[in-house]
PDB file of N, H, CA, C and O in Angstrom:
ATOM      1  N   MET A   1      -5.046   4.070 -23.342  1.00  0.00           N
ATOM      2  CA  MET A   1      -5.114   4.641 -22.060  1.00  0.00           C
ATOM      3  C   MET A   1      -5.488   6.038 -22.069  1.00  0.00           C
ATOM      4  O   MET A   1      -4.984   6.840 -22.856  1.00  0.00           O
ATOM      5  N   MET A   2      -6.435   6.369 -21.137  1.00  0.00           N
ATOM      6  H   MET A   2      -6.845   5.718 -20.498  1.00  0.00           H
ATOM      7  CA  MET A   2      -6.653   7.774 -20.801  1.00  0.00           C
ATOM      8  C   MET A   2      -7.109   7.996 -19.430  1.00  0.00           C
ATOM      9  O   MET A   2      -7.673   7.100 -18.803  1.00  0.00           O
ATOM     10  N   LYS A   3      -6.881   9.183 -18.927  1.00  0.00           N
ATOM     11  H   LYS A   3      -6.423   9.911 -19.436  1.00  0.00           H
ATOM     12  CA  LYS A   3      -7.022   9.668 -17.573  1.00  0.00           C
ATOM     13  C   LYS A   3      -8.635   9.499 -17.573  1.00  0.00           C
ATOM     14  O   LYS A   3      -9.254   9.790 -18.596  1.00  0.00           O
ATOM     15  N   PRO A   4      -9.248   9.070 -16.529  1.00  0.00           N
ATOM     16  CA  PRO A   4      -8.690   8.973 -15.307  1.00  0.00           C
ATOM     17  C   PRO A   4      -8.441   7.380 -15.021  1.00  0.00           C
ATOM     18  O   PRO A   4      -8.362   6.937 -13.875  1.00  0.00           O
ATOM     19  N   GLY A   5      -8.347   6.703 -16.003  1.00  0.00           N
ATOM     20  H   GLY A   5      -8.412   7.063 -16.934  1.00  0.00           H
ATOM     21  CA  GLY A   5      -8.247   5.219 -15.827  1.00  0.00           C
ATOM     22  C   GLY A   5      -7.022   5.061 -14.948  1.00  0.00           C
ATOM     23  O   GLY A   5      -6.230   6.002 -14.997  1.00  0.00           O
ATOM     24  N   ARG A   6      -6.687   3.932 -14.064  1.00  0.00           N
ATOM     25  H   ARG A   6      -7.331   3.168 -14.024  1.00  0.00           H
ATOM     26  CA  ARG A   6      -5.753   3.564 -13.392  1.00  0.00           C
ATOM     27  C   ARG A   6      -4.585   3.100 -14.172  1.00  0.00           C
ATOM     28  O   ARG A   6      -3.447   3.331 -13.763  1.00  0.00           O
ATOM     29  N   ASP A   7      -4.827   2.386 -15.393  1.00  0.00           N
ATOM     30  H   ASP A   7      -5.751   2.198 -15.725  1.00  0.00           H
ATOM     31  CA  ASP A   7      -3.878   1.970 -16.221  1.00  0.00           C
ATOM     32  C   ASP A   7      -2.954   3.184 -16.720  1.00  0.00           C
ATOM     33  O   ASP A   7      -1.735   3.013 -16.757  1.00  0.00           O
ATOM     34  N   VAL A   8      -3.507   4.380 -17.095  1.00  0.00           N
ATOM     35  H   VAL A   8      -4.497   4.519 -17.065  1.00  0.00           H
ATOM     36  CA  VAL A   8      -2.463   5.317 -17.341  1.00  0.00           C
ATOM     37  C   VAL A   8      -1.497   5.617 -16.397  1.00  0.00           C
ATOM     38  O   VAL A   8      -0.311   5.687 -16.719  1.00  0.00           O
ATOM     39  N   PHE A   9      -1.891   5.806 -15.233  1.00  0.00           N
ATOM     40  H   PHE A   9      -2.855   5.748 -14.972  1.00  0.00           H
ATOM     41  CA  PHE A   9      -1.195   6.108 -14.138  1.00  0.00           C
ATOM     42  C   PHE A   9      -0.104   5.055 -13.790  1.00  0.00           C
ATOM     43  O   PHE A   9       1.058   5.443 -13.676  1.00  0.00           O
ATOM     44  N   GLU A  10      -0.383   3.886 -13.635  1.00  0.00           N
ATOM     45  H   GLU A  10      -1.327   3.571 -13.728  1.00  0.00           H
ATOM     46  CA  GLU A  10       0.252   2.706 -13.490  1.00  0.00           C
ATOM     47  C   GLU A  10       1.278   2.690 -14.688  1.00  0.00           C
ATOM     48  O   GLU A  10       2.471   2.581 -14.404  1.00  0.00           O
ATOM     49  N   TYR A  11       0.962   2.772 -15.770  1.00  0.00           N
ATOM     50  H   TYR A  11      -0.007   2.861 -16.001  1.00  0.00           H
ATOM     51  CA  TYR A  11       1.956   2.794 -17.154  1.00  0.00           C
ATOM     52  C   TYR A  11       3.154   3.914 -16.884  1.00  0.00           C
ATOM     53  O   TYR A  11       4.344   3.629 -17.020  1.00  0.00           O
ATOM     54  N   LEU A  12       2.674   5.244 -16.478  1.00  0.00           N
ATOM     55  H   LEU A  12       1.708   5.476 -16.368  1.00  0.00           H
ATOM     56  CA  LEU A  12       3.482   6.357 -16.400  1.00  0.00           C
ATOM     57  C   LEU A  12       4.645   5.900 -15.075  1.00  0.00           C
ATOM     58  O   LEU A  12       5.867   6.051 -15.065  1.00  0.00           O
ATOM     59  N   LEU A  13       3.851   5.376 -14.145  1.00  0.00           N
ATOM     60  H   LEU A  13       2.858   5.253 -14.153  1.00  0.00           H
ATOM     61  CA  LEU A  13       4.933   5.004 -13.002  1.00  0.00           C
ATOM     62  C   LEU A  13       5.795   3.947 -13.533  1.00  0.00           C
ATOM     63  O   LEU A  13       6.988   4.121 -13.282  1.00  0.00           O
ATOM     64  N   ARG A  14       5.519   2.956 -14.165  1.00  0.00           N
ATOM     65  H   ARG A  14       4.550   2.815 -14.369  1.00  0.00           H
ATOM     66  CA  ARG A  14       6.575   1.887 -14.529  1.00  0.00           C
ATOM     67  C   ARG A  14       7.507   2.539 -15.663  1.00  0.00           C
ATOM     68  O   ARG A  14       8.729   2.415 -15.576  1.00  0.00           O
ATOM     69  N   ARG A  15       6.928   3.220 -16.703  1.00  0.00           N
ATOM     70  H   ARG A  15       5.935   3.321 -16.773  1.00  0.00           H
ATOM     71  CA  ARG A  15       7.800   3.983 -17.899  1.00  0.00           C
ATOM     72  C   ARG A  15       8.949   4.768 -17.098  1.00  0.00           C
ATOM     73  O   ARG A  15      10.109   4.476 -17.389  1.00  0.00           O
ATOM     74  N   TYR A  16       8.743   5.649 -16.206  1.00  0.00           N
ATOM     75  H   TYR A  16       7.801   5.887 -15.970  1.00  0.00           H
ATOM     76  CA  TYR A  16       9.591   6.575 -15.717  1.00  0.00           C
ATOM     77  C   TYR A  16      10.228   5.853 -14.362  1.00  0.00           C
ATOM     78  O   TYR A  16      11.084   6.492 -13.750  1.00  0.00           O
ATOM     79  N   ASN A  17       9.839   4.543 -13.876  1.00  0.00           N
ATOM     80  H   ASN A  17       9.144   4.024 -14.373  1.00  0.00           H
ATOM     81  CA  ASN A  17      10.672   4.113 -12.933  1.00  0.00           C
ATOM     82  C   ASN A  17      10.430   4.793 -11.509  1.00  0.00           C
ATOM     83  O   ASN A  17      11.349   4.968 -10.709  1.00  0.00           O
ATOM     84  N   LEU A  18       9.086   5.165 -11.268  1.00  0.00           N
ATOM     85  H   LEU A  18       8.340   5.022 -11.919  1.00  0.00           H
ATOM     86  CA  LEU A  18       8.872   5.997 -10.140  1.00  0.00           C
ATOM     87  C   LEU A  18       7.942   4.957  -9.181  1.00  0.00           C
ATOM     88  O   LEU A  18       7.411   3.922  -9.584  1.00  0.00           O
ATOM     89  N   THR A  19       7.893   5.417  -8.024  1.00  0.00           N
ATOM     90  H   THR A  19       8.325   6.258  -7.697  1.00  0.00           H
ATOM     91  CA  THR A  19       6.938   4.769  -7.121  1.00  0.00           C
ATOM     92  C   THR A  19       5.841   5.985  -6.952  1.00  0.00           C
ATOM     93  O   THR A  19       6.048   7.175  -7.188  1.00  0.00           O
ATOM     94  N   ALA A  20       4.611   5.377  -6.479  1.00  0.00           N
ATOM     95  H   ALA A  20       4.443   4.410  -6.287  1.00  0.00           H
ATOM     96  CA  ALA A  20       3.582   6.326  -6.236  1.00  0.00           C
ATOM     97  C   ALA A  20       3.799   7.380  -5.132  1.00  0.00           C
ATOM     98  O   ALA A  20       3.264   8.487  -5.171  1.00  0.00           O
ATOM     99  N   THR A  21       4.584   6.981  -4.186  1.00  0.00           N
ATOM    100  H   THR A  21       5.019   6.081  -4.155  1.00  0.00           H
ATOM    101  CA  THR A  21       4.820   7.692  -3.146  1.00  0.00           C
ATOM    102  C   THR A  21       5.857   8.905  -3.339  1.00  0.00           C
ATOM    103  O   THR A  21       5.982   9.871  -2.587  1.00  0.00           O
ATOM    104  N   GLU A  22       6.584   8.630  -4.539  1.00  0.00           N
ATOM    105  H   GLU A  22       6.483   7.845  -5.150  1.00  0.00           H
ATOM    106  CA  GLU A  22       7.466   9.961  -5.169  1.00  0.00           C
ATOM    107  C   GLU A  22       7.086  10.681  -6.186  1.00  0.00           C
ATOM    108  O   GLU A  22       7.849  11.381  -6.852  1.00  0.00           O
ATOM    109  N   THR A  23       5.816  10.549  -6.382  1.00  0.00           N
ATOM    110  H   THR A  23       5.196   9.980  -5.841  1.00  0.00           H
ATOM    111  CA  THR A  23       5.202  11.208  -7.557  1.00  0.00           C
ATOM    112  C   THR A  23       4.146  12.228  -7.027  1.00  0.00           C
ATOM    113  O   THR A  23       3.648  12.031  -5.918  1.00  0.00           O
ATOM    114  N   ALA A  24       3.831  13.174  -7.681  1.00  0.00           N
ATOM    115  H   ALA A  24       4.235  13.334  -8.581  1.00  0.00           H
ATOM    116  CA  ALA A  24       2.764  14.232  -7.640  1.00  0.00           C
ATOM    117  C   ALA A  24       2.032  14.352  -9.004  1.00  0.00           C
ATOM    118  O   ALA A  24       2.455  14.085 -10.128  1.00  0.00           O
ATOM    119  N   PHE A  25       0.771  14.842  -8.594  1.00  0.00           N
ATOM    120  H   PHE A  25       0.427  15.059  -7.681  1.00  0.00           H
ATOM    121  CA  PHE A  25      -0.098  14.981  -9.823  1.00  0.00           C
ATOM    122  C   PHE A  25      -0.978  16.096  -9.500  1.00  0.00           C
ATOM    123  O   PHE A  25      -1.703  16.034  -8.506  1.00  0.00           O
ATOM    124  N   VAL A  26      -0.964  17.316 -10.424  1.00  0.00           N
ATOM    125  H   VAL A  26      -0.376  17.366 -11.231  1.00  0.00           H
ATOM    126  CA  VAL A  26      -2.046  18.197 -10.342  1.00  0.00           C
ATOM    127  C   VAL A  26      -2.878  18.456 -11.508  1.00  0.00           C
ATOM    128  O   VAL A  26      -2.348  18.672 -12.597  1.00  0.00           O
ATOM    129  N   ASP A  27      -4.182  18.449 -11.359  1.00  0.00           N
ATOM    130  H   ASP A  27      -4.613  18.273 -10.474  1.00  0.00           H
ATOM    131  CA  ASP A  27      -5.120  18.595 -12.450  1.00  0.00           C
ATOM    132  C   ASP A  27      -6.319  19.377 -12.080  1.00  0.00           C
ATOM    133  O   ASP A  27      -6.541  19.540 -10.880  1.00  0.00           O
ATOM    134  N   ASP A  28      -7.199  19.931 -13.046  1.00  0.00           N
ATOM    135  H   ASP A  28      -7.019  19.799 -14.021  1.00  0.00           H
ATOM    136  CA  ASP A  28      -8.109  20.731 -12.760  1.00  0.00           C
ATOM    137  C   ASP A  28      -9.541  19.864 -12.804  1.00  0.00           C
ATOM    138  O   ASP A  28     -10.572  20.404 -12.403  1.00  0.00           O
ATOM    139  N   HIS A  29      -9.551  18.699 -13.236  1.00  0.00           N
ATOM    140  H   HIS A  29      -8.714  18.260 -13.562  1.00  0.00           H
ATOM    141  CA  HIS A  29     -10.469  17.575 -13.312  1.00  0.00           C
ATOM    142  C   HIS A  29     -10.603  16.734 -12.319  1.00  0.00           C
ATOM    143  O   HIS A  29      -9.744  15.853 -12.264  1.00  0.00           O
ATOM    144  N   PRO A  30     -11.667  16.738 -11.272  1.00  0.00           N
ATOM    145  CA  PRO A  30     -11.702  15.729 -10.149  1.00  0.00           C
ATOM    146  C   PRO A  30     -11.666  14.429 -10.557  1.00  0.00           C
ATOM    147  O   PRO A  30     -11.150  13.692  -9.717  1.00  0.00           O
ATOM    148  N   PRO A  31     -12.064  13.846 -11.633  1.00  0.00           N
ATOM    149  CA  PRO A  31     -12.008  12.524 -11.844  1.00  0.00           C
ATOM    150  C   PRO A  31     -10.619  12.159 -12.198  1.00  0.00           C
ATOM    151  O   PRO A  31     -10.295  11.002 -11.927  1.00  0.00           O
ATOM    152  N   ASN A  32      -9.765  12.902 -12.734  1.00  0.00           N
ATOM    153  H   ASN A  32     -10.029  13.841 -12.954  1.00  0.00           H
ATOM    154  CA  ASN A  32      -8.395  12.695 -12.880  1.00  0.00           C
ATOM    155  C   ASN A  32      -7.615  12.703 -11.853  1.00  0.00           C
ATOM    156  O   ASN A  32      -6.676  11.908 -11.834  1.00  0.00           O
ATOM    157  N   VAL A  33      -7.825  13.603 -10.765  1.00  0.00           N
ATOM    158  H   VAL A  33      -8.589  14.249 -10.780  1.00  0.00           H
ATOM    159  CA  VAL A  33      -7.173  13.677  -9.360  1.00  0.00           C
ATOM    160  C   VAL A  33      -7.566  12.370  -8.550  1.00  0.00           C
ATOM    161  O   VAL A  33      -6.763  11.793  -7.816  1.00  0.00           O
ATOM    162  N   ALA A  34      -8.887  11.953  -8.752  1.00  0.00           N
ATOM    163  H   ALA A  34      -9.539  12.422  -9.348  1.00  0.00           H
ATOM    164  CA  ALA A  34      -9.125  10.698  -8.118  1.00  0.00           C
ATOM    165  C   ALA A  34      -8.553   9.350  -8.659  1.00  0.00           C
ATOM    166  O   ALA A  34      -8.408   8.329  -7.987  1.00  0.00           O
ATOM    167  N   GLY A  35      -8.243   9.512 -10.015  1.00  0.00           N
ATOM    168  H   GLY A  35      -8.361  10.341 -10.562  1.00  0.00           H
ATOM    169  CA  GLY A  35      -7.648   8.482 -10.693  1.00  0.00           C
ATOM    170  C   GLY A  35      -6.297   8.237 -10.318  1.00  0.00           C
ATOM    171  O   GLY A  35      -5.843   7.093 -10.282  1.00  0.00           O
ATOM    172  N   ALA A  36      -5.528   9.406  -9.995  1.00  0.00           N
ATOM    173  H   ALA A  36      -5.897  10.335 -10.025  1.00  0.00           H
ATOM    174  CA  ALA A  36      -4.085   9.301  -9.510  1.00  0.00           C
ATOM    175  C   ALA A  36      -4.137   8.998  -8.192  1.00  0.00           C
ATOM    176  O   ALA A  36      -3.094   8.494  -7.775  1.00  0.00           O
ATOM    177  N   LYS A  37      -5.166   9.163  -7.247  1.00  0.00           N
ATOM    178  H   LYS A  37      -6.013   9.573  -7.586  1.00  0.00           H
ATOM    179  CA  LYS A  37      -5.199   8.883  -5.844  1.00  0.00           C
ATOM    180  C   LYS A  37      -5.319   7.367  -5.546  1.00  0.00           C
ATOM    181  O   LYS A  37      -4.786   6.758  -4.619  1.00  0.00           O
ATOM    182  N   ALA A  38      -6.274   6.795  -6.693  1.00  0.00           N
ATOM    183  H   ALA A  38      -6.707   7.290  -7.445  1.00  0.00           H
ATOM    184  CA  ALA A  38      -6.479   5.533  -6.727  1.00  0.00           C
ATOM    185  C   ALA A  38      -5.228   4.569  -6.693  1.00  0.00           C
ATOM    186  O   ALA A  38      -5.276   3.507  -6.073  1.00  0.00           O
ATOM    187  N   VAL A  39      -4.118   4.976  -7.377  1.00  0.00           N
ATOM    188  H   VAL A  39      -4.078   5.839  -7.880  1.00  0.00           H
ATOM    189  CA  VAL A  39      -2.915   4.276  -7.409  1.00  0.00           C
ATOM    190  C   VAL A  39      -1.990   4.649  -6.496  1.00  0.00           C
ATOM    191  O   VAL A  39      -0.846   4.201  -6.580  1.00  0.00           O
ATOM    192  N   GLY A  40      -2.343   5.500  -5.521  1.00  0.00           N
ATOM    193  H   GLY A  40      -3.272   5.865  -5.452  1.00  0.00           H
ATOM    194  CA  GLY A  40      -1.456   5.995  -4.497  1.00  0.00           C
ATOM    195  C   GLY A  40      -0.538   7.301  -4.781  1.00  0.00           C
ATOM    196  O   GLY A  40       0.310   7.680  -3.973  1.00  0.00           O
ATOM    197  N   ILE A  41      -0.785   7.919  -5.958  1.00  0.00           N
ATOM    198  H   ILE A  41      -1.474   7.611  -6.614  1.00  0.00           H
ATOM    199  CA  ILE A  41      -0.163   9.194  -6.118  1.00  0.00           C
ATOM    200  C   ILE A  41      -0.779  10.304  -5.162  1.00  0.00           C
ATOM    201  O   ILE A  41      -1.983  10.281  -4.909  1.00  0.00           O
ATOM    202  N   GLU A  42      -0.074  11.118  -4.719  1.00  0.00           N
ATOM    203  H   GLU A  42       0.904  11.136  -4.924  1.00  0.00           H
ATOM    204  CA  GLU A  42      -0.370  12.369  -3.876  1.00  0.00           C
ATOM    205  C   GLU A  42      -0.970  13.345  -5.112  1.00  0.00           C
ATOM    206  O   GLU A  42      -0.180  13.645  -6.007  1.00  0.00           O
ATOM    207  N   ALA A  43      -2.291  13.822  -5.173  1.00  0.00           N
ATOM    208  H   ALA A  43      -2.932  13.578  -4.445  1.00  0.00           H
ATOM    209  CA  ALA A  43      -2.773  14.692  -6.096  1.00  0.00           C
ATOM    210  C   ALA A  43      -3.426  15.607  -5.675  1.00  0.00           C
ATOM    211  O   ALA A  43      -4.163  15.370  -4.718  1.00  0.00           O
ATOM    212  N   VAL A  44      -3.387  16.948  -6.232  1.00  0.00           N
ATOM    213  H   VAL A  44      -2.789  17.141  -7.010  1.00  0.00           H
ATOM    214  CA  VAL A  44      -3.935  18.087  -6.041  1.00  0.00           C
ATOM    215  C   VAL A  44      -4.914  18.471  -7.031  1.00  0.00           C
ATOM    216  O   VAL A  44      -4.626  18.443  -8.227  1.00  0.00           O
ATOM    217  N   LEU A  45      -6.181  18.867  -6.569  1.00  0.00           N
ATOM    218  H   LEU A  45      -6.415  18.889  -5.597  1.00  0.00           H
ATOM    219  CA  LEU A  45      -6.983  19.516  -7.490  1.00  0.00           C
ATOM    220  C   LEU A  45      -6.744  21.124  -7.949  1.00  0.00           C
ATOM    221  O   LEU A  45      -6.706  21.929  -7.019  1.00  0.00           O
ATOM    222  N   PHE A  46      -6.627  21.495  -8.925  1.00  0.00           N
ATOM    223  H   PHE A  46      -6.657  20.841  -9.681  1.00  0.00           H
ATOM    224  CA  PHE A  46      -6.177  22.786  -9.169  1.00  0.00           C
ATOM    225  C   PHE A  46      -7.520  23.664  -9.578  1.00  0.00           C
ATOM    226  O   PHE A  46      -8.251  23.470 -10.549  1.00  0.00           O
ATOM    227  N   ARG A  47      -7.629  24.627  -8.618  1.00  0.00           N
ATOM    228  H   ARG A  47      -7.035  24.784  -7.829  1.00  0.00           H
ATOM    229  CA  ARG A  47      -8.615  25.531  -8.739  1.00  0.00           C
ATOM    230  C   ARG A  47      -8.304  27.010  -9.207  1.00  0.00           C
ATOM    231  O   ARG A  47      -9.039  27.741  -9.871  1.00  0.00           O
ATOM    232  N   ASN A  48      -7.089  27.270  -8.726  1.00  0.00           N
ATOM    233  H   ASN A  48      -6.492  26.676  -8.187  1.00  0.00           H
ATOM    234  CA  ASN A  48      -6.368  28.481  -8.953  1.00  0.00           C
ATOM    235  C   ASN A  48      -4.855  28.623  -8.543  1.00  0.00           C
ATOM    236  O   ASN A  48      -4.458  27.818  -7.700  1.00  0.00           O
ATOM    237  N   ALA A  49      -4.106  29.398  -8.953  1.00  0.00           N
ATOM    238  H   ALA A  49      -4.428  30.052  -9.638  1.00  0.00           H
ATOM    239  CA  ALA A  49      -2.630  29.421  -8.545  1.00  0.00           C
ATOM    240  C   ALA A  49      -2.186  29.478  -7.202  1.00  0.00           C
ATOM    241  O   ALA A  49      -1.173  28.897  -6.813  1.00  0.00           O
ATOM    242  N   ASP A  50      -3.046  30.281  -6.365  1.00  0.00           N
ATOM    243  H   ASP A  50      -3.869  30.753  -6.681  1.00  0.00           H
ATOM    244  CA  ASP A  50      -2.775  30.553  -4.905  1.00  0.00           C
ATOM    245  C   ASP A  50      -3.169  29.201  -4.089  1.00  0.00           C
ATOM    246  O   ASP A  50      -2.422  28.714  -3.240  1.00  0.00           O
ATOM    247  N   GLN A  51      -4.393  28.669  -4.436  1.00  0.00           N
ATOM    248  H   GLN A  51      -5.000  29.064  -5.125  1.00  0.00           H
ATOM    249  CA  GLN A  51      -4.685  27.500  -3.665  1.00  0.00           C
ATOM    250  C   GLN A  51      -3.793  26.305  -4.105  1.00  0.00           C
ATOM    251  O   GLN A  51      -3.648  25.485  -3.198  1.00  0.00           O
ATOM    252  N   CYS A  52      -3.212  26.022  -5.168  1.00  0.00           N
ATOM    253  H   CYS A  52      -3.329  26.688  -5.905  1.00  0.00           H
ATOM    254  CA  CYS A  52      -2.566  25.136  -5.904  1.00  0.00           C
ATOM    255  C   CYS A  52      -1.113  25.160  -4.939  1.00  0.00           C
ATOM    256  O   CYS A  52      -0.746  24.228  -4.224  1.00  0.00           O
ATOM    257  N   ARG A  53      -0.494  26.300  -5.095  1.00  0.00           N
ATOM    258  H   ARG A  53      -0.793  27.057  -5.676  1.00  0.00           H
ATOM    259  CA  ARG A  53       0.692  26.489  -4.323  1.00  0.00           C
ATOM    260  C   ARG A  53       0.453  26.195  -2.663  1.00  0.00           C
ATOM    261  O   ARG A  53       1.342  25.647  -2.012  1.00  0.00           O
ATOM    262  N   GLN A  54      -0.643  26.551  -2.135  1.00  0.00           N
ATOM    263  H   GLN A  54      -1.366  26.996  -2.664  1.00  0.00           H
ATOM    264  CA  GLN A  54      -0.871  26.226  -0.813  1.00  0.00           C
ATOM    265  C   GLN A  54      -1.009  24.801  -0.492  1.00  0.00           C
ATOM    266  O   GLN A  54      -0.477  24.276   0.486  1.00  0.00           O
ATOM    267  N   ASP A  55      -1.790  24.155  -1.407  1.00  0.00           N
ATOM    268  H   ASP A  55      -2.222  24.582  -2.201  1.00  0.00           H
ATOM    269  CA  ASP A  55      -1.894  22.679  -1.245  1.00  0.00           C
ATOM    270  C   ASP A  55      -0.578  22.022  -1.312  1.00  0.00           C
ATOM    271  O   ASP A  55      -0.241  21.243  -0.421  1.00  0.00           O
ATOM    272  N   ILE A  56       0.219  22.299  -2.355  1.00  0.00           N
ATOM    273  H   ILE A  56      -0.055  22.932  -3.079  1.00  0.00           H
ATOM    274  CA  ILE A  56       1.368  21.665  -2.793  1.00  0.00           C
ATOM    275  C   ILE A  56       2.305  21.886  -1.282  1.00  0.00           C
ATOM    276  O   ILE A  56       2.736  20.957  -0.598  1.00  0.00           O
ATOM    277  N   ALA A  57       2.441  23.065  -1.049  1.00  0.00           N
ATOM    278  H   ALA A  57       2.090  23.819  -1.605  1.00  0.00           H
ATOM    279  CA  ALA A  57       3.126  23.355   0.151  1.00  0.00           C
ATOM    280  C   ALA A  57       2.900  22.579   1.402  1.00  0.00           C
ATOM    281  O   ALA A  57       3.756  22.091   2.139  1.00  0.00           O
ATOM    282  N   ALA A  58       1.582  22.544   1.520  1.00  0.00           N
ATOM    283  H   ALA A  58       0.887  22.940   0.921  1.00  0.00           H
ATOM    284  CA  ALA A  58       1.008  21.820   2.942  1.00  0.00           C
ATOM    285  C   ALA A  58       1.167  20.105   2.849  1.00  0.00           C
ATOM    286  O   ALA A  58       1.367  19.348   3.799  1.00  0.00           O
ATOM    287  N   ARG A  59       1.006  19.723   1.319  1.00  0.00           N
ATOM    288  H   ARG A  59       0.844  20.338   0.548  1.00  0.00           H
ATOM    289  CA  ARG A  59       1.241  18.346   1.414  1.00  0.00           C
ATOM    290  C   ARG A  59       2.564  17.692   0.798  1.00  0.00           C
ATOM    291  O   ARG A  59       2.857  16.522   1.046  1.00  0.00           O
ATOM    292  N   LEU A  60       3.273  18.438   0.058  1.00  0.00           N
ATOM    293  H   LEU A  60       3.035  19.388  -0.144  1.00  0.00           H
ATOM    294  CA  LEU A  60       4.209  17.734  -0.726  1.00  0.00           C
ATOM    295  C   LEU A  60       5.629  18.374  -0.331  1.00  0.00           C
ATOM    296  O   LEU A  60       6.361  17.896   0.535  1.00  0.00           O
ATOM    297  N   VAL A  61       5.897  19.450  -1.039  1.00  0.00           N
ATOM    298  H   VAL A  61       5.301  19.839  -1.743  1.00  0.00           H
ATOM    299  CA  VAL A  61       7.259  20.240  -0.813  1.00  0.00           C
ATOM    300  C   VAL A  61       7.051  21.528  -0.439  1.00  0.00           C
ATOM    301  O   VAL A  61       5.891  21.910  -0.280  1.00  0.00           O
ATOM    302  N   SER A  62       8.080  22.359  -0.247  1.00  0.00           N
ATOM    303  H   SER A  62       9.022  22.048  -0.376  1.00  0.00           H
ATOM    304  CA  SER A  62       8.244  23.647  -0.166  1.00  0.00           C
ATOM    305  C   SER A  62       8.071  24.236  -1.495  1.00  0.00           C
ATOM    306  O   SER A  62       8.684  23.755  -2.448  1.00  0.00           O
ATOM    307  N   VAL A  63       7.309  25.212  -1.634  1.00  0.00           N
ATOM    308  H   VAL A  63       6.811  25.603  -0.860  1.00  0.00           H
ATOM    309  CA  VAL A  63       7.049  26.144  -3.111  1.00  0.00           C
ATOM    310  C   VAL A  63       7.359  27.574  -2.991  1.00  0.00           C
ATOM    311  O   VAL A  63       6.895  28.175  -2.022  1.00  0.00           O
ATOM    312  N   ARG A  64       8.024  28.145  -3.776  1.00  0.00           N
ATOM    313  H   ARG A  64       8.401  27.656  -4.563  1.00  0.00           H
ATOM    314  CA  ARG A  64       8.413  29.589  -3.819  1.00  0.00           C
ATOM    315  C   ARG A  64       7.347  30.301  -4.382  1.00  0.00           C
ATOM    316  O   ARG A  64       7.427  31.521  -4.525  1.00  0.00           O
TER     317      ARG A  64
END
């Protein structure tokens, strides 16, 4: 299994007993972000630290 395949994301959700809706994924490779999104995980494309913090704060949780 390798990113961006669905199987790796599905395996990790099962392995750690998580649901896609309670999981977040950050990566700098667009196909990996798309792979996570394909299984329903909220995913952020990392471009730089400021952008990443803003995207996470806007979509997921409060970030300090």
